[in-house]
N, C-alpha and C positions, 0 to 999 in steps of 0.2 A: 504494500500500500504506500503510495507516494505522499508527500507532504500535503498536497492539496486535498487528497482523499481523507487523510487523517484529521485534518482541521475541520473539514465539513462533517465528518463522522462525529467528532467531538461536539460540534455545534448541534447536530441532530440529537445526540444523547443529552445534552444540556437542556434543550427545549422540551424534550420528552420527559426528563426528570422534573422539570418545573411544572409541567402540565399534570403529571402524576401526583406530585405533592399537593398541588392546588385541588385536584379532583378528590383526593383522599380526604383532605381536611375540610374543604368547603362543601363539596357535594356528598361527603361521607360515604364514599364507595369503598368497597373492600375487594382486593384481588383483581383490579383492572380499572379501566376508565369507563365513565358513563358515556353514552352515545355522543353527547355534545362535545366532551373533551376528546374523544377518539377522533371525531371529525376535525377538531382544531389541530390535533397532532398530525393528522394526515395532510391537512392543508399546509402546515408549517414545513413538513418534510418535502412536499412538492415545491414550495417556494425556495427552500434551500437548494434543491436539485437544479433549479433554473436560475440561480443567482448569477448575474453576469460578472460579478467580481471574483468568483471562484475562491481560491485559497487566500486572496487578498481581501476577502469579505470583511467589512467592519461589523461591529455589533449593530443590531437593528436600530438601536437608539441613535447611533452615530451615522447611519447610512443616508446618503443624499437621495436615494431612490426609495420610495415607500411602495413596496410591491404587494403589500397586504390590502385587501379590500377594506374600506373604512370600518365597517361593523366588526370584521374579524380582527382588525388592528386594535380596536377597543378591547376585545376579548383577550387578546394576547398581552396587552398592556396590563390589564387587571390581573392576569395570571402572574406576570413577571413582578408586579408590585407586591403581590402576596408572597410568592415563592422565593424571590430574589434574596431577601434577608435570611430566610430559613435554609437556603442551599448550603451555607457555610457549615451548618451542623449536619445536614443529611448527606450532602455530596461535596465535601470540601475541595477535592481535586478539580471537579468541574467548575465550582464557584470561583476558585482562585484563577484558573485558566481564563474564565470568562471576564474576570476583572482585569487581568493582564491584557486580554484582547481588546477590551474597551479603551485601553490607554494608547493603542495603536492609532496612528493618524489615518483618518478615513480618506480613501481615494476621492478625487474630485468627480470622476466619472468612470464607468466601467471600461475595460480595455476593448479596443475594436476587435471584432471577430473577422478573421480573414476567411475568405472562401467564396 
């Protein structure tokens, strides 16, 4: 797995962990995600796969492109506001890596695709 794939895989695990933490605590689910959170996780995964920045992807809060639909963006912001502070206790590695990634300078625009 190359650097780009590892970074995007970590981003996917981080968002999935945040959604799972939110769903378990707020929606009080046990052993999986509720349908609404499962749909949000699938949407987030799809957006990560299509991110034009690839391995240079900034954290979503620092991204110049807002690729989430407005209603879904509100949902993910609510999840991240709740789960973000709790991630240090539940998933410290992912939380610290996400904080380090947020310190990276966001690219001004995605690289041009050749072809």
